[in-house]
Backbone atoms as SQL, in Angstrom:
CREATE TABLE atoms (id INTEGER PRIMARY KEY, chain TEXT, resi INTEGER, resn TEXT, atom TEXT, x REAL, y REAL, z REAL);
INSERT INTO atoms VALUES
  (1, 'A', 1, 'MET', 'N', -4.110, 7.598, -17.584),
  (2, 'A', 1, 'MET', 'CA', -4.858, 6.560, -17.094),
  (3, 'A', 1, 'MET', 'C', -5.058, 6.644, -15.511),
  (4, 'A', 2, 'ILE', 'N', -6.610, 7.443, -15.315),
  (5, 'A', 2, 'ILE', 'CA', -6.583, 7.937, -14.248),
  (6, 'A', 2, 'ILE', 'C', -7.523, 6.201, -13.493),
  (7, 'A', 3, 'HIS', 'N', -7.006, 6.075, -12.179),
  (8, 'A', 3, 'HIS', 'CA', -7.988, 5.024, -11.603),
  (9, 'A', 3, 'HIS', 'C', -8.479, 5.596, -10.045),
  (10, 'A', 4, 'LYS', 'N', -8.994, 5.157, -9.524),
  (11, 'A', 4, 'LYS', 'CA', -9.703, 5.346, -8.375),
  (12, 'A', 4, 'LYS', 'C', -9.377, 4.310, -7.282),
  (13, 'A', 5, 'ILE', 'N', -8.539, 5.331, -6.351),
  (14, 'A', 5, 'ILE', 'CA', -8.077, 4.235, -5.097),
  (15, 'A', 5, 'ILE', 'C', -9.077, 4.024, -3.948),
  (16, 'A', 6, 'ILE', 'N', -8.856, 2.892, -4.084),
  (17, 'A', 6, 'ILE', 'CA', -9.526, 2.326, -2.641),
  (18, 'A', 6, 'ILE', 'C', -8.854, 1.835, -1.597),
  (19, 'A', 7, 'TRP', 'N', -9.208, 1.855, -0.329),
  (20, 'A', 7, 'TRP', 'CA', -8.244, 0.931, 0.653),
  (21, 'A', 7, 'TRP', 'C', -9.620, 0.426, 1.077),
  (22, 'A', 8, 'SER', 'N', -8.605, -1.032, 1.761),
  (23, 'A', 8, 'SER', 'CA', -9.691, -2.090, 2.319),
  (24, 'A', 8, 'SER', 'C', -9.691, -1.838, 3.670),
  (25, 'A', 9, 'ALA', 'N', -10.656, -2.847, 4.379),
  (26, 'A', 9, 'ALA', 'CA', -10.384, -1.675, 5.334),
  (27, 'A', 9, 'ALA', 'C', -9.406, -2.430, 6.054),
  (28, 'A', 10, 'MET', 'N', -8.799, -3.623, 6.146),
  (29, 'A', 10, 'MET', 'CA', -7.809, -4.067, 6.808),
  (30, 'A', 10, 'MET', 'C', -6.825, -3.456, 6.693),
  (31, 'A', 11, 'ALA', 'N', -6.254, -2.540, 5.736),
  (32, 'A', 11, 'ALA', 'CA', -5.264, -1.563, 4.884),
  (33, 'A', 11, 'ALA', 'C', -5.522, -0.004, 5.621),
  (34, 'A', 12, 'GLU', 'N', -6.806, 0.317, 6.198),
  (35, 'A', 12, 'GLU', 'CA', -7.166, 1.674, 6.699),
  (36, 'A', 12, 'GLU', 'C', -6.709, 1.419, 7.864),
  (37, 'A', 13, 'SER', 'N', -6.960, 0.142, 8.581),
  (38, 'A', 13, 'SER', 'CA', -6.903, 0.127, 9.905),
  (39, 'A', 13, 'SER', 'C', -4.945, 0.041, 9.924),
  (40, 'A', 14, 'GLN', 'N', -4.408, -0.787, 9.241),
  (41, 'A', 14, 'GLN', 'CA', -2.890, -1.271, 9.676),
  (42, 'A', 14, 'GLN', 'C', -2.328, 0.664, 9.180),
  (43, 'A', 15, 'LEU', 'N', -2.697, 1.158, 8.189),
  (44, 'A', 15, 'LEU', 'CA', -2.300, 2.602, 8.220),
  (45, 'A', 15, 'LEU', 'C', -2.103, 3.533, 9.784),
  (46, 'A', 16, 'GLU', 'N', -3.284, 3.267, 10.059),
  (47, 'A', 16, 'GLU', 'CA', -3.808, 3.881, 11.490),
  (48, 'A', 16, 'GLU', 'C', -2.941, 3.308, 12.509),
  (49, 'A', 17, 'GLN', 'N', -2.771, 2.117, 12.705),
  (50, 'A', 17, 'GLN', 'CA', -1.887, 1.548, 13.817),
  (51, 'A', 17, 'GLN', 'C', -0.610, 2.074, 13.110),
  (52, 'A', 18, 'LEU', 'N', -0.139, 2.110, 12.034),
  (53, 'A', 18, 'LEU', 'CA', 1.681, 2.869, 11.750),
  (54, 'A', 18, 'LEU', 'C', 1.422, 4.395, 12.369),
  (55, 'A', 19, 'TYR', 'N', 0.446, 4.933, 11.743),
  (56, 'A', 19, 'TYR', 'CA', 0.619, 5.925, 12.416),
  (57, 'A', 19, 'TYR', 'C', 0.459, 6.109, 14.189),
  (58, 'A', 20, 'GLU', 'N', -0.227, 5.468, 14.485),
  (59, 'A', 20, 'GLU', 'CA', -0.238, 5.194, 16.043),
  (60, 'A', 20, 'GLU', 'C', 1.348, 4.911, 16.947),
  (61, 'A', 21, 'GLN', 'N', 1.701, 3.991, 15.938),
  (62, 'A', 21, 'GLN', 'CA', 2.920, 3.321, 16.648),
  (63, 'A', 21, 'GLN', 'C', 4.216, 4.782, 16.337),
  (64, 'A', 22, 'HIS', 'N', 4.156, 5.077, 15.281),
  (65, 'A', 22, 'HIS', 'CA', 5.177, 6.374, 15.352),
  (66, 'A', 22, 'HIS', 'C', 5.025, 7.650, 16.013),
  (67, 'A', 23, 'ILE', 'N', 4.057, 7.713, 16.358),
  (68, 'A', 23, 'ILE', 'CA', 3.586, 8.932, 17.267),
  (69, 'A', 23, 'ILE', 'C', 4.176, 8.517, 18.674),
  (70, 'A', 24, 'LYS', 'N', 4.062, 7.045, 18.858),
  (71, 'A', 24, 'LYS', 'CA', 4.261, 6.868, 20.192),
  (72, 'A', 24, 'LYS', 'C', 5.684, 6.241, 20.366),
  (73, 'A', 25, 'ARG', 'N', 6.335, 6.079, 19.503),
  (74, 'A', 25, 'ARG', 'CA', 8.274, 6.185, 19.328),
  (75, 'A', 25, 'ARG', 'C', 8.740, 7.222, 19.141),
  (76, 'A', 26, 'SER', 'N', 8.192, 7.849, 18.486),
  (77, 'A', 26, 'SER', 'CA', 8.604, 8.966, 18.401),
  (78, 'A', 26, 'SER', 'C', 7.926, 10.210, 18.481),
  (79, 'A', 27, 'SER', 'N', 7.147, 10.818, 17.440),
  (80, 'A', 27, 'SER', 'CA', 6.699, 11.813, 17.865),
  (81, 'A', 27, 'SER', 'C', 5.363, 11.969, 16.356),
  (82, 'A', 28, 'LEU', 'N', 4.685, 13.147, 16.745),
  (83, 'A', 28, 'LEU', 'CA', 3.418, 13.377, 16.058),
  (84, 'A', 28, 'LEU', 'C', 3.921, 13.495, 14.294),
  (85, 'A', 29, 'LYS', 'N', 5.026, 14.293, 14.347),
  (86, 'A', 29, 'LYS', 'CA', 5.435, 14.946, 13.398),
  (87, 'A', 29, 'LYS', 'C', 5.778, 13.425, 12.393),
  (88, 'A', 30, 'ALA', 'N', 6.406, 12.411, 12.994),
  (89, 'A', 30, 'ALA', 'CA', 7.169, 11.172, 12.388),
  (90, 'A', 30, 'ALA', 'C', 5.941, 10.704, 12.110),
  (91, 'A', 31, 'GLY', 'N', 4.921, 10.436, 13.112),
  (92, 'A', 31, 'GLY', 'CA', 3.512, 9.894, 12.301),
  (93, 'A', 31, 'GLY', 'C', 3.375, 10.280, 11.205),
  (94, 'A', 32, 'LYS', 'N', 3.180, 11.670, 10.997),
  (95, 'A', 32, 'LYS', 'CA', 2.457, 12.510, 9.819),
  (96, 'A', 32, 'LYS', 'C', 3.830, 12.013, 8.595),
  (97, 'A', 33, 'LYS', 'N', 4.656, 12.415, 9.066),
  (98, 'A', 33, 'LYS', 'CA', 5.747, 11.622, 7.244),
  (99, 'A', 33, 'LYS', 'C', 5.347, 10.415, 7.570),
  (100, 'A', 34, 'VAL', 'N', 5.266, 9.384, 8.240),
  (101, 'A', 34, 'VAL', 'CA', 5.366, 8.065, 7.214),
  (102, 'A', 34, 'VAL', 'C', 3.979, 8.119, 6.919),
  (103, 'A', 35, 'VAL', 'N', 3.181, 8.370, 7.202),
  (104, 'A', 35, 'VAL', 'CA', 1.527, 8.570, 6.378),
  (105, 'A', 35, 'VAL', 'C', 2.091, 8.984, 5.485),
  (106, 'A', 36, 'SER', 'N', 1.891, 10.258, 5.288),
  (107, 'A', 36, 'SER', 'CA', 2.355, 10.847, 4.117),
  (108, 'A', 36, 'SER', 'C', 3.211, 10.639, 3.036),
  (109, 'A', 37, 'GLN', 'N', 4.017, 9.568, 3.351),
  (110, 'A', 37, 'GLN', 'CA', 4.835, 8.963, 2.460),
  (111, 'A', 37, 'GLN', 'C', 4.370, 7.755, 1.268),
  (112, 'A', 38, 'ILE', 'N', 3.350, 6.782, 2.450),
  (113, 'A', 38, 'ILE', 'CA', 2.775, 6.055, 2.324),
  (114, 'A', 38, 'ILE', 'C', 1.660, 6.338, 0.961),
  (115, 'A', 39, 'ILE', 'N', 1.129, 6.961, 1.613),
  (116, 'A', 39, 'ILE', 'CA', -0.260, 7.938, 1.095),
  (117, 'A', 39, 'ILE', 'C', 0.465, 8.376, -0.714),
  (118, 'A', 40, 'GLY', 'N', 1.746, 8.714, -0.748),
  (119, 'A', 40, 'GLY', 'CA', 2.683, 9.611, -1.755),
  (120, 'A', 40, 'GLY', 'C', 2.806, 8.204, -2.824),
  (121, 'A', 41, 'GLU', 'N', 2.955, 7.642, -2.382),
  (122, 'A', 41, 'GLU', 'CA', 3.484, 6.482, -3.102),
  (123, 'A', 41, 'GLU', 'C', 2.196, 5.779, -4.018),
  (124, 'A', 42, 'VAL', 'N', 1.166, 5.724, -2.667),
  (125, 'A', 42, 'VAL', 'CA', -0.510, 5.090, -3.268),
  (126, 'A', 42, 'VAL', 'C', -0.735, 6.228, -4.321),
  (127, 'A', 43, 'ASN', 'N', -0.267, 7.335, -4.361),
  (128, 'A', 43, 'ASN', 'CA', -1.088, 8.289, -5.022),
  (129, 'A', 43, 'ASN', 'C', -0.093, 8.349, -6.695),
  (130, 'A', 44, 'MET', 'N', 0.877, 7.418, -6.657),
  (131, 'A', 44, 'MET', 'CA', 1.569, 7.361, -7.892),
  (132, 'A', 44, 'MET', 'C', 0.684, 6.560, -8.778),
  (133, 'A', 45, 'LEU', 'N', 0.309, 5.611, -8.298),
  (134, 'A', 45, 'LEU', 'CA', -0.662, 4.494, -8.648),
  (135, 'A', 45, 'LEU', 'C', -1.777, 5.015, -9.879),
  (136, 'A', 46, 'ILE', 'N', -2.181, 6.420, -9.576),
  (137, 'A', 46, 'ILE', 'CA', -3.342, 6.804, -10.423),
  (138, 'A', 46, 'ILE', 'C', -2.762, 7.091, -11.842),
  (139, 'A', 47, 'GLU', 'N', -1.567, 7.544, -12.207),
  (140, 'A', 47, 'GLU', 'CA', -1.060, 7.263, -13.282),
  (141, 'A', 47, 'GLU', 'C', -0.415, 6.100, -13.806),
  (142, 'A', 48, 'GLU', 'N', 0.129, 5.827, -12.730),
  (143, 'A', 48, 'GLU', 'CA', 1.252, 4.360, -13.020),
  (144, 'A', 48, 'GLU', 'C', 0.576, 3.257, -12.382),
  (145, 'A', 49, 'PRO', 'N', -0.846, 2.562, -12.960),
  (146, 'A', 49, 'PRO', 'CA', -1.187, 1.569, -11.462),
  (147, 'A', 49, 'PRO', 'C', -0.293, 0.149, -11.693),
  (148, 'A', 50, 'TYR', 'N', 0.353, -0.005, -12.937),
  (149, 'A', 50, 'TYR', 'CA', 1.649, -1.126, -12.791),
  (150, 'A', 50, 'TYR', 'C', 2.817, -1.018, -12.320),
  (151, 'A', 51, 'LEU', 'N', 2.878, 0.341, -11.425),
  (152, 'A', 51, 'LEU', 'CA', 4.224, 0.585, -10.992),
  (153, 'A', 51, 'LEU', 'C', 4.630, -0.793, -10.118),
  (154, 'A', 52, 'GLY', 'N', 4.120, -1.280, -9.444),
  (155, 'A', 52, 'GLY', 'CA', 4.303, -2.141, -8.438),
  (156, 'A', 52, 'GLY', 'C', 4.456, -3.280, -9.676),
  (157, 'A', 53, 'THR', 'N', 5.809, -4.626, -8.156),
  (158, 'A', 53, 'THR', 'CA', 5.931, -5.828, -9.062),
  (159, 'A', 53, 'THR', 'C', 4.809, -6.818, -8.744),
  (160, 'A', 54, 'VAL', 'N', 4.530, -8.178, -9.359),
  (161, 'A', 54, 'VAL', 'CA', 3.688, -8.374, -9.310),
  (162, 'A', 54, 'VAL', 'C', 4.041, -9.462, -8.429),
  (163, 'A', 55, 'VAL', 'N', 3.286, -10.214, -7.285),
  (164, 'A', 55, 'VAL', 'CA', 3.647, -11.083, -6.453),
  (165, 'A', 55, 'VAL', 'C', 3.249, -12.239, -6.918),
  (166, 'A', 56, 'GLU', 'N', 4.126, -12.872, -6.995),
  (167, 'A', 56, 'GLU', 'CA', 3.802, -14.527, -7.753),
  (168, 'A', 56, 'GLU', 'C', 3.271, -15.056, -7.036),
  (169, 'A', 57, 'PRO', 'N', 3.877, -15.599, -5.817),
  (170, 'A', 57, 'PRO', 'CA', 3.051, -16.823, -4.639),
  (171, 'A', 57, 'PRO', 'C', 1.593, -16.229, -4.371),
  (172, 'A', 58, 'LEU', 'N', 1.164, -15.312, -4.775),
  (173, 'A', 58, 'LEU', 'CA', 0.131, -14.601, -4.452),
  (174, 'A', 58, 'LEU', 'C', -0.889, -14.574, -5.692),
  (175, 'A', 59, 'LYS', 'N', -0.742, -14.922, -7.070),
  (176, 'A', 59, 'LYS', 'CA', -1.277, -14.656, -8.083),
  (177, 'A', 59, 'LYS', 'C', -2.596, -15.886, -8.251),
  (178, 'A', 60, 'ARG', 'N', -3.284, -15.348, -8.562),
  (179, 'A', 60, 'ARG', 'CA', -4.201, -16.283, -8.733),
  (180, 'A', 60, 'ARG', 'C', -5.109, -16.507, -10.390),
  (181, 'A', 61, 'ASP', 'N', -5.989, -16.900, -10.406),
  (182, 'A', 61, 'ASP', 'CA', -6.832, -16.726, -11.662),
  (183, 'A', 61, 'ASP', 'C', -6.877, -15.248, -12.535),
  (184, 'A', 62, 'LYS', 'N', -7.579, -14.769, -12.023),
  (185, 'A', 62, 'LYS', 'CA', -7.666, -13.582, -12.584),
  (186, 'A', 62, 'LYS', 'C', -7.364, -12.130, -11.270),
  (187, 'A', 63, 'ILE', 'N', -7.052, -12.305, -10.437),
  (188, 'A', 63, 'ILE', 'CA', -6.224, -11.993, -9.241),
  (189, 'A', 63, 'ILE', 'C', -5.080, -11.586, -9.275),
  (190, 'A', 64, 'VAL', 'N', -4.257, -10.408, -9.396),
  (191, 'A', 64, 'VAL', 'CA', -2.840, -10.194, -9.595),
  (192, 'A', 64, 'VAL', 'C', -2.632, -9.304, -8.128),
  (193, 'A', 65, 'TYR', 'N', -1.771, -9.706, -7.527),
  (194, 'A', 65, 'TYR', 'CA', -1.575, -8.828, -6.372),
  (195, 'A', 65, 'TYR', 'C', -0.183, -8.413, -6.765),
  (196, 'A', 66, 'ARG', 'N', 0.413, -6.938, -6.442),
  (197, 'A', 66, 'ARG', 'CA', 1.064, -6.173, -6.925),
  (198, 'A', 66, 'ARG', 'C', 1.527, -5.730, -5.391),
  (199, 'A', 67, 'LYS', 'N', 3.481, -5.253, -5.649),
  (200, 'A', 67, 'LYS', 'CA', 3.528, -4.875, -4.346),
  (201, 'A', 67, 'LYS', 'C', 4.217, -3.623, -4.697),
  (202, 'A', 68, 'LEU', 'N', 4.115, -2.543, -3.736),
  (203, 'A', 68, 'LEU', 'CA', 4.814, -1.417, -3.696),
  (204, 'A', 68, 'LEU', 'C', 5.143, -0.992, -2.423),
  (205, 'A', 69, 'THR', 'N', 6.599, -0.400, -2.635),
  (206, 'A', 69, 'THR', 'CA', 7.471, -0.274, -1.664),
  (207, 'A', 69, 'THR', 'C', 7.439, 1.298, -0.672),
  (208, 'A', 70, 'ALA', 'N', 6.738, 1.449, -0.190),
  (209, 'A', 70, 'ALA', 'CA', 7.199, 3.145, 0.427),
  (210, 'A', 70, 'ALA', 'C', 8.145, 3.399, 1.918),
  (211, 'A', 71, 'ASN', 'N', 8.961, 3.462, 1.616),
  (212, 'A', 71, 'ASN', 'CA', 9.847, 3.786, 2.720),
  (213, 'A', 71, 'ASN', 'C', 10.508, 2.330, 3.122),
  (214, 'A', 72, 'GLN', 'N', 9.683, 1.763, 4.436),
  (215, 'A', 72, 'GLN', 'CA', 10.338, 0.572, 4.612),
  (216, 'A', 72, 'GLN', 'C', 8.694, -0.616, 5.064),
  (217, 'A', 73, 'TYR', 'N', 7.893, 0.177, 4.129),
  (218, 'A', 73, 'TYR', 'CA', 6.652, -0.418, 4.382),
  (219, 'A', 73, 'TYR', 'C', 6.080, -0.977, 2.954),
  (220, 'A', 74, 'ASN', 'N', 5.248, -2.215, 2.719),
  (221, 'A', 74, 'ASN', 'CA', 5.091, -2.402, 1.627),
  (222, 'A', 74, 'ASN', 'C', 3.510, -2.852, 1.368),
  (223, 'A', 75, 'LEU', 'N', 3.099, -2.381, 0.236),
  (224, 'A', 75, 'LEU', 'CA', 1.689, -2.489, 0.337),
  (225, 'A', 75, 'LEU', 'C', 1.534, -2.996, -0.997),
  (226, 'A', 76, 'LEU', 'N', 0.354, -4.336, -0.933),
  (227, 'A', 76, 'LEU', 'CA', -0.107, -5.120, -1.837),
  (228, 'A', 76, 'LEU', 'C', -1.541, -4.732, -2.297),
  (229, 'A', 77, 'TYR', 'N', -1.701, -4.329, -4.122),
  (230, 'A', 77, 'TYR', 'CA', -2.690, -3.759, -4.485),
  (231, 'A', 77, 'TYR', 'C', -3.114, -4.498, -5.468),
  (232, 'A', 78, 'THR', 'N', -4.208, -4.607, -5.772),
  (233, 'A', 78, 'THR', 'CA', -4.762, -4.956, -7.239),
  (234, 'A', 78, 'THR', 'C', -5.252, -4.073, -7.959),
  (235, 'A', 79, 'VAL', 'N', -5.446, -4.358, -9.127),
  (236, 'A', 79, 'VAL', 'CA', -5.842, -3.522, -10.763),
  (237, 'A', 79, 'VAL', 'C', -6.808, -4.111, -11.414),
  (238, 'A', 80, 'ASP', 'N', -8.067, -3.210, -11.087),
  (239, 'A', 80, 'ASP', 'CA', -9.242, -3.631, -11.859),
  (240, 'A', 80, 'ASP', 'C', -9.802, -2.910, -12.821),
  (241, 'A', 81, 'GLU', 'N', -8.909, -2.975, -14.107),
  (242, 'A', 81, 'GLU', 'CA', -9.235, -2.136, -15.456),
  (243, 'A', 81, 'GLU', 'C', -10.536, -2.009, -15.513),
  (244, 'A', 82, 'THR', 'N', -11.408, -3.086, -15.597),
  (245, 'A', 82, 'THR', 'CA', -12.650, -2.841, -16.258),
  (246, 'A', 82, 'THR', 'C', -13.789, -1.762, -15.400),
  (247, 'A', 83, 'LYS', 'N', -12.966, -1.605, -14.006),
  (248, 'A', 83, 'LYS', 'CA', -13.801, -0.658, -12.909),
  (249, 'A', 83, 'LYS', 'C', -12.923, 0.698, -12.929),
  (250, 'A', 84, 'ASP', 'N', -11.752, 0.760, -13.490),
  (251, 'A', 84, 'ASP', 'CA', -10.840, 1.790, -13.072),
  (252, 'A', 84, 'ASP', 'C', -10.334, 2.044, -12.135),
  (253, 'A', 85, 'LEU', 'N', -9.790, 0.309, -11.545),
  (254, 'A', 85, 'LEU', 'CA', -10.295, 0.779, -9.916),
  (255, 'A', 85, 'LEU', 'C', -8.531, 0.437, -9.091),
  (256, 'A', 86, 'ILE', 'N', -8.152, 0.705, -8.255),
  (257, 'A', 86, 'ILE', 'CA', -7.082, 0.330, -7.372),
  (258, 'A', 86, 'ILE', 'C', -7.254, -0.207, -6.119),
  (259, 'A', 87, 'LYS', 'N', -7.196, -1.197, -5.311),
  (260, 'A', 87, 'LYS', 'CA', -7.597, -1.888, -4.279),
  (261, 'A', 87, 'LYS', 'C', -6.604, -1.744, -3.519),
  (262, 'A', 88, 'ILE', 'N', -6.030, -0.947, -2.663),
  (263, 'A', 88, 'ILE', 'CA', -4.763, -1.160, -1.797),
  (264, 'A', 88, 'ILE', 'C', -5.441, -2.709, -0.484),
  (265, 'A', 89, 'ALA', 'N', -4.752, -4.085, -0.695),
  (266, 'A', 89, 'ALA', 'CA', -5.223, -4.508, 0.532),
  (267, 'A', 89, 'ALA', 'C', -4.857, -4.825, 1.521),
  (268, 'A', 90, 'THR', 'N', -3.233, -4.329, 1.507),
  (269, 'A', 90, 'THR', 'CA', -2.797, -4.314, 3.247),
  (270, 'A', 90, 'THR', 'C', -1.434, -3.536, 3.169),
  (271, 'A', 91, 'VAL', 'N', -0.925, -3.191, 4.171),
  (272, 'A', 91, 'VAL', 'CA', 0.292, -2.660, 4.011),
  (273, 'A', 91, 'VAL', 'C', 0.744, -3.218, 5.301),
  (274, 'A', 92, 'PHE', 'N', 2.220, -3.332, 5.210),
  (275, 'A', 92, 'PHE', 'CA', 3.097, -3.748, 6.268),
  (276, 'A', 92, 'PHE', 'C', 4.404, -3.554, 6.442),
  (277, 'A', 93, 'ASN', 'N', 4.869, -3.901, 7.460),
  (278, 'A', 93, 'ASN', 'CA', 6.499, -3.407, 7.607),
  (279, 'A', 93, 'ASN', 'C', 7.604, -4.478, 6.673),
  (280, 'A', 94, 'SER', 'N', 8.037, -4.355, 6.500),
  (281, 'A', 94, 'SER', 'CA', 9.019, -4.936, 4.870),
  (282, 'A', 94, 'SER', 'C', 9.997, -5.814, 5.960),
  (283, 'A', 95, 'ARG', 'N', 10.369, -4.802, 7.040),
  (284, 'A', 95, 'ARG', 'CA', 11.564, -5.329, 7.941),
  (285, 'A', 95, 'ARG', 'C', 10.877, -6.579, 8.614),
  (286, 'A', 96, 'ARG', 'N', 9.615, -6.680, 9.285),
  (287, 'A', 96, 'ARG', 'CA', 9.058, -8.116, 10.030),
  (288, 'A', 96, 'ARG', 'C', 8.853, -8.948, 8.617),
  (289, 'A', 97, 'TYR', 'N', 8.374, -8.599, 7.609),
  (290, 'A', 97, 'TYR', 'CA', 7.763, -9.879, 6.505),
  (291, 'A', 97, 'TYR', 'C', 8.704, -9.398, 5.361),
  (292, 'A', 98, 'PRO', 'N', 9.664, -9.626, 5.333),
  (293, 'A', 98, 'PRO', 'CA', 10.873, -9.202, 4.319),
  (294, 'A', 98, 'PRO', 'C', 10.246, -10.237, 2.832),
  (295, 'A', 99, 'VAL', 'N', 10.066, -10.950, 2.753),
  (296, 'A', 99, 'VAL', 'CA', 10.342, -12.001, 2.089),
  (297, 'A', 99, 'VAL', 'C', 8.444, -12.012, 1.610),
  (298, 'A', 100, 'ILE', 'N', 8.027, -11.528, 0.179),
  (299, 'A', 100, 'ILE', 'CA', 6.941, -11.655, -0.422),
  (300, 'A', 100, 'ILE', 'C', 7.257, -11.320, -1.775);
């Protein structure tokens, strides 16, 4: 099951912000490590698109959001089988927003 992964503008911006935050708090190496871990988890979706759990409160008619955790970050994404596409909607710190 090969899927194309696309990132929403918001998710790209959030990933960039995480990178910058880790550089400021720690080091360039830490920033690269966090982003690398997140992208590594996302790339697993290419073969296993339903790896994440369904987020029931966000479930709508035909749109089902799934949550994948990478380190301390949650990623919300959708799977569109008809277009063979996975869309990363948002990336957020699970310590700040623990319940979804």
